[in-house]
C-alpha positions as CSV (number, residue, x, y, z in Angstrom):
1,M,-4.0,-3.9,-9.0
2,E,-0.9,-6.1,-9.4
3,W,-0.6,-8.9,-6.9
4,K,2.9,-10.1,-6.1
5,F,3.7,-11.7,-2.8
6,A,7.0,-12.4,-1.1
7,G,7.8,-14.6,1.8
8,D,9.3,-12.0,4.0
9,Q,6.0,-10.4,5.2
10,P,2.5,-11.7,6.0
11,V,0.2,-11.8,3.0
12,Y,-2.4,-9.6,4.6
13,Q,0.1,-6.9,5.1
14,Q,1.2,-7.2,1.5
15,I,-2.4,-6.9,0.4
16,M,-2.7,-3.7,2.6
17,A,0.4,-2.3,0.9
18,T,-1.0,-3.1,-2.6
19,I,-4.3,-1.3,-1.8
20,R,-2.4,1.7,-0.4
21,G,-0.4,1.8,-3.6
22,A,-3.6,1.7,-5.7
23,I,-5.0,4.6,-3.7
24,L,-1.7,6.6,-4.1
25,Q,-1.6,5.9,-7.8
26,G,-5.3,6.9,-8.3
27,E,-6.4,3.5,-9.2
28,L,-8.8,3.5,-6.2
29,L,-10.2,7.0,-5.9
30,P,-11.4,8.7,-2.7
31,G,-15.1,8.1,-2.1
32,K,-15.3,5.3,-4.6
33,K,-16.1,1.7,-3.7
34,I,-13.4,-0.9,-3.7
35,P,-14.0,-4.5,-5.1
36,S,-15.6,-7.0,-2.8
37,V,-13.6,-9.3,-0.6
38,R,-14.5,-12.2,-2.9
39,D,-13.4,-10.3,-6.0
40,L,-10.1,-9.2,-4.4
41,A,-9.4,-12.7,-3.1
42,A,-10.0,-14.1,-6.6
43,Q,-7.8,-11.5,-8.2
44,A,-5.0,-12.0,-5.7
45,R,-5.5,-15.8,-5.6
46,V,-5.6,-15.9,-1.8
47,N,-8.1,-16.9,0.9
48,P,-11.0,-14.4,1.4
49,N,-10.2,-14.4,5.1
50,T,-6.8,-13.0,4.4
51,V,-8.3,-10.2,2.3
52,Q,-10.9,-9.6,5.0
53,R,-8.2,-9.2,7.6
54,A,-6.3,-6.7,5.4
55,L,-9.5,-4.6,4.7
56,T,-10.4,-4.6,8.4
57,E,-7.0,-3.3,9.3
58,L,-7.3,-0.6,6.6
59,E,-10.7,0.4,8.1
60,R,-9.0,0.6,11.6
61,E,-6.5,3.0,10.0
62,G,-9.3,5.1,8.6
63,L,-8.3,4.6,5.0
64,L,-11.4,2.5,4.1
65,L,-14.9,3.1,5.2
66,S,-17.4,0.3,5.7
67,G,-20.8,0.8,4.1
68,G,-22.3,-2.3,5.7
69,T,-24.0,-4.5,3.1
70,S,-23.1,-1.9,0.3
71,G,-19.4,-2.6,0.6
72,R,-16.3,-0.5,1.4
73,S,-15.1,2.7,-0.1
74,V,-11.9,4.8,0.1
75,T,-12.1,7.6,2.6
76,E,-12.4,11.1,1.3
77,D,-10.7,12.6,4.4
78,Q,-7.7,14.4,2.9
79,Q,-5.8,14.4,6.2
80,T,-6.0,10.6,6.4
81,L,-5.0,10.2,2.8
82,E,-2.0,12.6,3.2
83,A,-0.9,10.8,6.4
84,M,-1.1,7.5,4.6
85,R,0.9,8.9,1.7
86,E,3.6,10.3,4.1
87,E,3.9,7.0,6.0
88,T,4.1,5.0,2.9
89,L,6.9,7.1,1.5
90,K,8.8,7.1,4.8
91,E,8.6,3.3,4.9
92,L,9.9,3.1,1.3
93,A,12.7,5.4,2.2
94,R,13.6,3.4,5.3
95,E,13.8,0.2,3.2
96,C,16.1,1.9,0.7
97,V,18.3,3.3,3.4
98,E,18.7,-0.2,5.0
99,K,19.6,-1.7,1.6
100,F,22.1,1.1,0.8
101,R,23.7,0.6,4.2
102,V,24.2,-3.1,3.6
103,F,26.4,-2.2,0.6
104,G,28.2,0.7,2.3
105,V,26.5,3.4,0.2
106,S,26.5,6.8,1.8
107,A,23.4,9.1,1.8
108,E,25.1,11.4,-0.7
109,Q,26.0,8.5,-3.0
110,A,22.4,7.2,-2.7
111,A,21.0,10.6,-3.5
112,Q,23.3,10.9,-6.6
113,L,22.2,7.4,-7.8
114,I,18.5,8.4,-7.4
115,R,19.1,11.6,-9.4
116,T,20.9,9.7,-12.1
117,L,18.1,7.2,-12.4
118,E,15.5,9.9,-12.5
119,E,17.3,11.4,-15.5
120,E,17.3,8.2,-17.5
């Protein structure tokens, strides 16, 4: 996982987004264990409490399952995974729309720009 943090959002939320991305990209597979809190904290160079908060929130969402002393794993529930995928993509689209609006770009212009980039 690639760890990049910006100042516009709490770090634990950025950790959650990174983990969601790793699941979407297949880096963290359904049913497989994720690295420990300490390992993730070392990789991301953040406090373990911050990672713990992110993982607890992902458990509340049903994306991660706690195995007690054996660690956490990614859910195998396809409905949960699909819902996470949909929500993640919608949030990405919202961010893009907001940025396009700032520059006065219409939905049609934005769609054309995306199509052009896809062809490159």
